[in-house]
C-alpha positions in Angstrom: 147.3 102.7 134.6 144.4 99.7 134.0 142.0 101.9 136.6 142.9 105.4 134.2 142.3 102.7 130.9 138.8 101.6 132.7 137.7 105.0 133.3 138.8 106.0 129.8 136.6 103.3 128.8 134.1 103.6 130.5 133.6 107.3 129.4 134.2 106.8 125.9 131.2 103.8 125.6 129.1 106.0 126.9 130.3 109.6 124.5 130.2 107.0 121.4 126.3 105.6 122.4 124.6 108.8 123.1 126.7 111.1 120.5 125.4 107.7 117.9 121.5 107.8 119.7 121.5 111.6 119.3 122.8 111.9 115.3 120.0 108.7 114.6 117.3 111.5 116.1 118.8 115.2 115.4 116.0 116.6 113.9 112.9 115.0 116.3 115.6 116.0 118.7 116.2 119.4 118.2 112.6 121.0 118.5 112.6 119.1 122.2 115.9 120.2 122.8 115.2 123.6 122.3 112.4 123.4 124.8 114.8 122.9 127.5 117.8 125.7 126.1 116.4 128.4 124.9 118.3 131.7 124.2 118.3 132.7 127.5 118.6 128.8 128.8 121.8 129.1 126.9 123.1 132.7 128.2 122.3 131.3 131.4 124.5 127.7 130.9 127.2 130.7 129.5 127.0 131.8 132.9 129.2 130.4 136.2 127.1 129.0 138.3 127.5 129.8 141.6 130.6 127.9 143.4 129.4 124.9 145.6 131.6 121.8 146.7 129.0 119.0 145.5 125.7 119.4 142.8 123.9 117.2 145.2 124.4 119.7 148.0 123.4 122.4 145.6 120.4 120.5 145.1 119.5 120.3 148.0 119.8 123.4 148.8 117.4 124.4 146.0 114.9 122.1 146.8 114.7 123.5 150.6 114.0 127.2 149.4 111.1 128.5 149.5 111.4 130.1 145.6 112.2 126.6 144.8 108.8 125.7 143.2 105.1 125.0 144.0 103.3 121.4 142.8 102.8 121.5 139.8 104.5 124.8 138.6 108.0 123.6 136.9 108.4 127.5 135.5 111.3 128.8 133.9 113.2 129.8 137.3 113.1 126.7 138.3 114.2 125.0 135.1 116.6 126.8 134.4 118.4 126.7 137.9 118.1 123.0 138.0 120.1 123.2 133.9 122.6 126.0 135.3 123.4 123.2 138.2 124.4 120.8 136.7 127.1 122.7 134.8 128.9 121.8 138.0 128.8 118.4 137.2 129.1 118.4 133.5 130.8 120.6 130.6 128.4 122.4 128.7 128.6 120.1 125.8 127.7 116.7 128.1 124.5 118.6 130.0 123.2 119.2 126.1 123.9 116.2 125.0 122.2 114.1 127.3 119.4 116.4 127.3 118.6 115.5 123.8 119.4 112.0 124.2 116.4 112.0 127.0 114.0 113.9 125.5 114.5 112.2 122.4 111.6 109.3 123.3 108.5 109.4 125.1 108.5 109.9 128.6 108.3 106.4 130.0 111.3 105.3 128.4 113.7 107.9 130.1 114.8 105.5 133.0 114.0 102.7 135.1 115.9 103.6 138.6 115.7 100.7 141.2 116.0 102.2 145.3 117.6 99.3 147.5 115.4 100.1 150.6 119.0 101.0 152.7 118.8 104.4 151.3 115.1 105.1 151.9 116.4 104.6 155.5 119.6 106.2 155.9 119.8 108.8 152.7 115.4 109.4 152.1 116.6 113.4 151.9 119.4 113.2 149.2 117.0 110.8 147.2 114.5 112.9 147.0 116.5 116.1 146.4 118.0 113.8 143.4 114.6 113.1 142.0 112.8 115.7 142.2 115.6 117.1 140.4 114.9 115.4 137.3 111.9 116.7 137.7 111.8 120.0 137.6 114.0 119.4 134.3 111.0 117.4 133.1 112.5 114.2 132.8 110.1 111.3 134.4 112.2 108.1 135.8 110.5 105.0 136.4 111.3 104.7 140.2 111.0 100.8 142.3 112.0 100.5 145.4 113.0 97.5 147.8 112.7 97.5 151.2 114.8 93.9 152.2 116.7 95.5 155.2 113.3 96.8 157.2 111.6 93.5 156.7 114.7 92.2 158.6 114.8 94.5 161.4 110.9 93.7 162.1 111.7 89.7 161.6 114.1 89.9 163.7 112.4 92.2 166.3 110.3 89.3 165.9 113.1 86.0 167.0 112.3 85.1 163.3 115.5 84.5 161.6 115.1 85.9 157.5 115.8 82.7 155.4 117.4 82.5 152.5 117.4 79.9 149.6 120.1 81.2 146.3 119.6 85.0 147.1 115.4 84.2 147.1 113.6 85.0 150.6 111.8 82.2 151.5 108.1 84.0 152.0 105.9 82.1 154.5 102.1 83.8 155.4 103.7 85.6 158.2 106.8 86.4 156.5 104.2 88.4 153.9 102.6 90.2 155.9 105.3 91.8 156.9 106.8 92.1 153.7 103.6 93.8 152.5 103.7 96.0 155.4 107.4 97.5 154.9 106.9 98.4 151.3 103.6 100.1 152.1 105.2 102.1 154.8 108.3 102.9 152.8 106.4 103.3 149.9 104.5 105.9 151.6 107.8 107.6 153.1 109.4 108.3 149.7 106.5 110.6 148.2 105.3 112.1 151.2 109.2 113.3 151.0 108.3 114.0 147.0 105.7 115.9 148.0 106.9 118.1 151.0 109.3 119.5 148.1 106.8 120.5 145.1 106.9 116.8 143.8 103.9 115.1 142.3 104.4 111.1 143.2 102.1 108.9 142.9 102.7 105.6 145.1 101.5 102.5 142.8 102.3 99.7 145.2 99.9 96.7 143.2 98.7 96.0 139.8 101.5 96.1 137.7 103.2 92.6 138.1 101.2 89.6 137.4 102.6 86.5 138.5 102.6 82.9 139.0 104.4 81.1 141.8 108.2 80.5 141.3 108.4 77.2 142.8 105.9 77.1 146.3 107.3 73.8 148.1 110.8 75.5 147.7 109.8 79.3 148.5 106.0 79.9 149.3 104.9 82.6 148.4 107.3 84.1 146.3 106.6 85.2 142.6 108.0 84.6 138.6 106.3 87.5 137.1 104.6 86.5 133.9 103.5 89.6 133.1 103.6 93.4 133.2 100.9 96.3 133.0 101.7 98.9 131.7 98.9 101.3 131.9 99.5 102.5 136.0 102.8 103.6 135.1 101.7 105.1 132.0 98.9 107.0 133.5 101.1 108.2 136.6 103.6 110.2 134.3 100.5 111.0 131.8 98.8 113.2 134.7 102.6 114.2 135.6 103.6 112.3 138.2 106.7 110.3 139.2 105.4 106.7 139.8 106.8 104.8 142.9 106.6 101.8 142.8 106.5 98.3 144.6 107.4 95.1 143.3 104.8 92.9 145.0 102.8 91.0 142.4 99.8 89.1 142.2 98.4 86.3 141.0 95.3 85.6 138.5 93.4 84.8 142.1 94.8 88.1 143.7 97.5 86.4 145.6 100.5 88.9 146.7 103.4 87.6 146.0 106.9 89.0 147.0 108.6 89.5 143.8 112.7 90.4 144.9 113.1 94.3 143.2 115.8 93.3 141.3 114.0 90.6 139.4 111.2 93.8 138.7 113.1 96.1 137.9 114.6 94.4 135.3 110.8 92.8 134.7 110.2 97.1 133.7 112.7 97.2 132.0 112.7 95.0 129.8 108.7 96.0 128.7 109.3 100.1 128.8 113.3 99.3 126.9 113.9 102.6 129.1 117.4 105.1 127.8 118.9 104.4 131.0 118.7 101.6 133.9 120.2 102.6 137.4 120.1 100.4 140.5 121.1 102.8 143.7 122.6 101.3 146.6 124.5 102.3 149.6 127.6 101.0 148.3 127.5 102.8 145.1 128.6 100.3 142.7 129.9 96.3 143.2 133.0 96.1 145.4 135.7 93.2 144.8 135.5 90.9 147.6 138.7 90.4 147.5 140.4 93.6 147.1 137.5 96.1 148.9 138.0 98.6 145.8 134.9 99.1 143.8 134.7 97.5 140.4 134.7 99.7 137.4 133.0 98.0 134.7 131.8 94.4 133.8 132.2 93.1 130.4 129.7 90.7 130.5 130.3 88.2 127.5 134.5 88.0 129.4 133.8 88.2 132.6 130.4 86.8 133.4 131.3 82.2 134.1 134.5 83.5 136.3 132.4 86.7 138.1 130.0 84.3 139.4 132.4 81.3 140.4 134.4 84.2 142.8 133.5 83.5 146.1 133.1 87.1 147.2 129.6 86.8 144.6 126.9 85.3 146.7 123.6 86.1 148.2 121.7 89.6 146.4 125.0 90.0 144.8 124.5 87.0 142.9 121.3 86.8 142.3 121.4 91.0 141.2 124.0 90.1 138.5 122.6 87.2 136.8 119.1 89.4 137.0 121.3 92.1 135.4 122.9 89.2 133.0 119.4 88.0 131.5 118.6 91.4 131.6 121.0 92.9 129.0 120.5 89.4 127.1 117.7 90.8 125.5 117.9 94.6 125.5 120.5 96.0 122.7 123.9 95.6 122.7 124.0 99.4 123.4 122.3 99.0 126.4 124.0 98.6 130.0 123.3 98.9 133.9 124.7 102.1 136.4 125.1 100.8 139.9 125.4 104.3 142.0 125.4 105.7 144.8 122.4 108.2 145.5 124.4 111.2 145.5 126.1 110.3 142.2 122.9 110.1 139.6 123.0 113.2 138.4 126.8 112.5 137.3 125.9 109.0 136.4 123.3 110.1 133.9 124.4 113.5 132.5 128.6 113.5 132.2 130.5 110.7 130.1 132.5 109.4 133.0 129.2 108.4 135.1 129.9 106.5 138.1 130.2 103.4 140.3 129.9 100.3 138.4 129.0 100.2 134.8 127.5 96.6 134.0 127.6 96.0 129.7 127.8 93.1 127.4 130.6 94.2 126.0 132.2 91.3 123.4 134.2 88.6 124.4 138.5 88.5 123.3 139.0 85.1 121.8 143.0 84.9 122.4 144.8 83.3 118.9 148.4 82.7 118.2 148.6 83.6 114.3 145.6 84.5 111.9 145.2 81.5 110.4 143.7 80.1 114.1 140.8 82.6 113.8 139.9 79.7 110.2 
């Protein structure tokens, strides 16, 4: 019953936020939404979509088809087919509602998507297909990826044990060379995979994050972001390209510094204030280390302090939750962060129920025995 209640509350929370935003922007969004949902589109949506077991599988079949698209030619038939596929994961009402919501702001404010490094190694095709899905419906997420597992593998092959303090990688000059190499390689892999299926993607490996040393004596070449240059990202989207970023930062003198990808994604979200903030990881959410179950929803105002004391919240997970907590304190209370598996991306974006772990500020409940105690 508790799990059902959590899912219900999660669905209601998403739906209410979207309905509120759509209502406020009903005049401005209607014209934009109609560019996606013409009479023909609505007719297509009303027809039964071809039977598939999952939307991801259908999307992969679509992008592998020779009739999918050619680079830069997102024609009616492709867009119509993509919208029709959305009906496999949600109702027509949900699809229309979320398209209105996402097209109510400028393109760069749609979403920031942080991709865990392991996904590029293990689920590259699925990731590329999901991003292509968004691209061909006219949505441009800002994509930033990590490369932690690849760095660890290279270091271990060289007999170097990765070192961490408080979940932050100690980055000496030798490690920095490996970090840079891995970021460039994984960025190229993702951009190449997208280009192969007709998506214009632009690698942005430097020039976005300005930084100073976080603590040179303690962490060495690790940066604390002091500024975000939006121009490379905005230029890519304006030209019709998906921006694919690394989290490498630079000092004023040009020294490269390593920045955790969760931290960098948070700084992007602060700067662009997107409608959606999504973290993709291989586990599909945050797993409770005591029960082994996926945590459906976290209300930070109520649960944060106790959660950070849990023995299973450590290393990267602890840093990730802390960064999300700090991020959401600087965004409107209606903002949230979803941590999901790549296969759940469409469901997270286009249905009320969503997927994975939803993290939001929520509200702190105060228990009193009588009305007088509230003073």
